[in-house]
N, C-alpha and C positions, 0 to 999 in steps of 0.2 A: 316536704319530703314525700317520696313515693311510699306506697304500701310495702313493697319488698324491702326498701332501705330501712324503714321503721321496724319491720319484723327482724331483719338481720341484727339491728342494733339491740333490740329487746332480747333476742337470743343470747347475745353476749353480756349485756348489762345485768340481766337477772339470772344468768346461767340457767336458763329454763327453756324447755320445749313444751311446757304445759299451757294449754288453752282452757280457760274456765268458761263453760257454757252457761249462759244466764237464761234459764227456763223457769221463770217464777210461776209456781202454782199456788194460788192463795190457800187452797185446802191443806197444803203442807207447811204453811207458815207457822212460826211459834205462836202460842196462844195470845201473847201480848200485842201481836200485830193483826190478829184475826178481826176482820170487819172494820178496820180503821181506815180513815181516809188517807190516801197516798201510800198505802202499804206496799204496793208494787215497787214504787220508786225507793222507798226507805229500805225495804228488804234487799234489793239489788245493790243499792249504794253501799250498804253495810258490808255485803259480800265483796264488792269491788275494793273498797278501802282496806279491807282485811287481807286481801290476797294480791294486790297489784304488784308488789315487789317479788312475787313468786311465779309470775306468768310471762309468756311472750305475747299473749293477746287475749282479748275477751270476745265472746261470741253470743250476743243476745239473739234469741229465737223470736222472730216477730209475731208468730202465731200466739204465743203466750200473752203478749201484750194486747194484741188486737182482740182476742177473745174476751178480754175484760174491759174493752173500750179504753185501754190505757196507753194508746199511742203517744199521748203527751208525756207520759212517764218515760217512755223509751227515748223520746227526743231529749228530755232532761238528763237521762242516764248517760247517753252517749256524750252529751255536752260536758257532763261532770267528769267522765273518764278523761276526756281531752284536756280539761282545765286542771284537774287535780293530779292526774297521772300522765303528763305529756310524754309522748313517745311510745305509749302502749297502743298498738293498733286495735281497732274495733271492726270485727266482721259481722255484718248483718246477715243472719242466717234466714234467708227468705226463699231460696230455691226457686226463683222466678224462671219462667219459660214462656215467652211469647214473642211475636214478631212485630216489626214496623213501629207505628206510633205508640202502640201499647207498651212495647219494650222500652221505648224512650221514656215513657211516664214512670215505669218501674225503676229505671236507672236514676231518674230525677228524684224519685222517692227515696232511694237508698243513699244517694250521694249528696243531694241538696237538702231535702227535708230533714233526713236523719243525720247527715254528716258522717256516715260510716266511711271507713277506710277501705273496705272490701265488702263484697256481697257474694253469696252463693247463688249459682245459676244452673239451670237444667239445660244441657246441650242438645236435647232430643230433637229440637226444631231446626238445628243447624246454624251455620255461621251468621246468617243475617239476623238471627234472634239474639246473638251475642254482641254484634257490632255496636248497638247503642250503649252498652256498658264500656266497651273498649274506647268509646269516644272520650271518656274521662281518663286521660292518659296516665295520671298519677295514681289511679285507684286500682285496687285488686279485684280480679274477676276469678272466682273459685268455682270450677265446674265439677259437677257430679261425674264420677268415673266408675268406681267400684264401691258401691254403697254397702253399709254394714248390715242391712236388713236381709233376712233369708230370701225374700222374694226378689231381691235384686238380680239373682241369677236368671230369672224368667226372661229377661231381655239382654242383660249385660254379658251373658255367656253365649249369645247367638253367634254363629259363624258368619263373618262378612268378608268374603274373598280370601279365606285362609287365615284369618285372625279373628279373635273374639271382639265383640263390639266394644267392650271397655278398653281393649288395647288400641282399637282404632281411635276412640275418643282421646286417649292419652297421646297418641301420635299427632293427631290434628292440633290439640291444644298446645303441645310443646313446640309445634312447628309453625304452620302458617297462621294460626289464630293468635299466637302470642306476640302480636305486633308491637306492644308497648313493653314487653318484658315483665308484665305485672300479673300474669296468670298463675294459678295454682290448681290443684286437683283434690277432690274428696275421695279418699280410699279408706275403707273401713278396717279397723284393727282386728275384726273377727276373721279376716282373710289374709294372713301374713304372706302366703305364697303369691297372692295377687299384688300385695304391696311391693314385693321384690320385683315382680314383673314390670309394674308401672315404673319403679325406680330405674330399672334397666332401660326403659324406653325414653324417659324424660330427663335423664341426667340429674342435675341439682335442683330442678324445679321444686318449690315447696309443696308439701302434701299436708292437707288437713285430715287428721285421722280421728274420727269418732269411734266409739265402741269399747274403750277401756272402762273400768269401774263397773257400773251397773249392768252394762251389756256383756261383760265377761271377756273382753279382749285381753290378750297376754302382752304385758309391757315388754318383756325381754324379746319375745318373738317379733313384736312391732319394731323395736329398735334395730334388731339384727337385719330385718328385711328392708327398712326404710330410711335409716340415717344416711347422710352423705359422708364423704371421706373426712369432712371437717367435724363430724359429729352433730350436725344440725339438720336442716331440711325438713323438719317435721313440726306440725302444730298438733299436739296430741290432746284431744278434747276430753274433759271430764265435766259432767254437769251435776247430776243428782247426787253422786257420792260426795261431792263437795258442798253443794247448796244445802243439803238436808243432813249434814253430818251431825248437827246439833238440833235439839228440839226446844230449848229454853231461851231465855233472854241472852244467853251467851252464845247464840247460834253463830255469830260471826267469828268468835274465837275458835269454835269447833271447825268452822269452814277453813280458817287459816291453817289449823293443824293438819286437816286433811289435805289441803293444797300443798303444804310443805312436804308431807309424807309422799304424795304422788310425784311431785317434782323430784324429790330425792331418789325415789324408786326408778324414775326415768333416767336420772343422771348416772345411776350405778351401772347402766347398760350402754352408756355412750362411749 
């Protein structure tokens, strides 16, 4: 099954536009997991198992695993998601951006080593830097467009021939770059006006939307700006607000409660 097909099925099956970001920081783990072997995997597995029926996808951030020399835990985690919760797509949040043989290696890392269903990619180096990911015809390629950080405006708002750079990225990705029909865009919840503009340009293409929860994005404004006519089209990411909702041994129970509350808050505005 392709990434987009799996995403569409998860939207419907779980009645959810929620993406749970898996950004495991050992310093924030509950005390009973502190310093224990395999805590990265066990923490994330517990979160996944507690929230899988509330989400449309999971998004592990590779830097959190690599910083702890825990790439093996990431491999096992993605394998576990696929085995225990089939049909829930996994987005490897890596934001890779390089050309030629290096990009080919990054694509192999994401799709072969880790077995991710999609990967985030930086489009700044142009089409040839994206082609190695598009060579995997069933995999998702999610390109940065209008990011949620304040500094994103430094470049993304530059005028390029009468349109802003983020608008040009949206137009290219939705058009000639989307050769397999598996592309999506990252557009931050902190900028609902730009979400609406991107939606206008790309039609029903899925948008990965970070920035709600800890970053302060408004759920109602995000839905009004970005949902499609069918009430889907979005992967609304929340990480810290769900991962660290609880501090004790019942952290996974607290995470599930937070995930349900977030999903339901999203659904109220669909």
